Every structure is written in structure tokens, then in C-alpha cells.
C-alpha positions as CSV (number, residue, x, y, z in Angstrom):
1,M,154.8,-70.0,255.3
2,K,158.1,-68.1,254.9
3,E,159.7,-71.2,253.5
4,K,157.0,-71.6,250.8
5,L,157.4,-67.9,249.9
6,A,161.1,-68.3,249.7
7,K,160.7,-71.2,247.3
8,L,158.3,-69.2,245.2
9,I,160.8,-66.4,244.7
10,D,163.7,-68.5,243.3
11,V,165.0,-67.7,239.9
12,K,163.2,-70.5,238.0
13,S,159.9,-69.4,239.4
14,I,160.5,-65.8,238.5
15,M,161.5,-66.8,235.0
16,T,158.5,-69.0,234.5
17,L,156.1,-66.3,235.6
18,A,157.9,-63.6,233.5
19,L,157.8,-65.8,230.4
20,T,154.2,-66.7,230.9
21,A,153.3,-63.0,231.3
22,G,155.3,-62.1,228.2
23,F,153.7,-64.7,226.1
24,V,150.2,-63.8,227.3
25,G,150.9,-60.2,226.3
26,L,152.1,-61.3,222.9
27,T,149.1,-63.4,222.4
28,C,146.7,-60.6,223.4
29,T,148.4,-58.2,221.0
30,G,148.1,-60.7,218.2
31,E,151.9,-61.1,217.8
32,I,151.6,-64.9,218.2
33,S,148.6,-67.2,217.7
34,G,146.9,-69.0,220.5
35,Q,148.3,-72.3,219.2
36,E,151.9,-71.0,219.4
37,Y,151.2,-69.7,222.9
38,L,149.8,-73.1,224.0
39,T,152.9,-74.9,222.6
40,I,155.3,-72.5,224.3
41,F,153.4,-72.4,227.6
42,T,153.3,-76.2,227.7
43,M,157.1,-76.4,227.3
44,I,157.7,-73.8,230.0
45,V,155.3,-75.4,232.5
46,G,156.6,-78.9,231.7
47,F,160.2,-77.8,232.3
48,Y,159.3,-76.0,235.5
49,F,157.4,-79.0,237.0
50,G,160.0,-81.4,235.6
51,T,162.7,-79.7,237.6
52,Q,160.6,-79.5,240.7
53,I,160.0,-83.3,240.6
54,Q,163.7,-83.9,240.0
55,K,164.5,-81.9,243.1
56,A,162.0,-83.8,245.2
57,E,163.4,-87.1,244.0
58,K,167.0,-86.1,245.1
59,K,165.9,-85.5,248.7
């Protein structure tokens, strides 16, 4: 359990969550459209999971 929590609190995870929260806020205030949010969010999640898969393949 502690190991999973430690993995969740790495820099990439924190940045992914912060960026997601930021873009959700911008979308809710109308600063960016839903389509722009979807594009940005897809890139963020794709990068995050891409790096996670790359890490798993190195082991």
C-alpha cells in the first residue's frame, strides 16, 4: 500500500493532476472551450500513461 502511495506522489503524477485541475477550472470559467480541453487533456494523459508503459518495459 505504501509503495503504491509513493508512486502516486511522484513529480509526473502531481504535474498531471495539477494540469488536469487547472484545465478543468479554465473550462468551467469559459476561458477555454470543451474541445480545447479535450485535446489538451488527451495529450496530458497520453504522455503520462506513455511514460508509465515505458517504465514498465524497462524492468
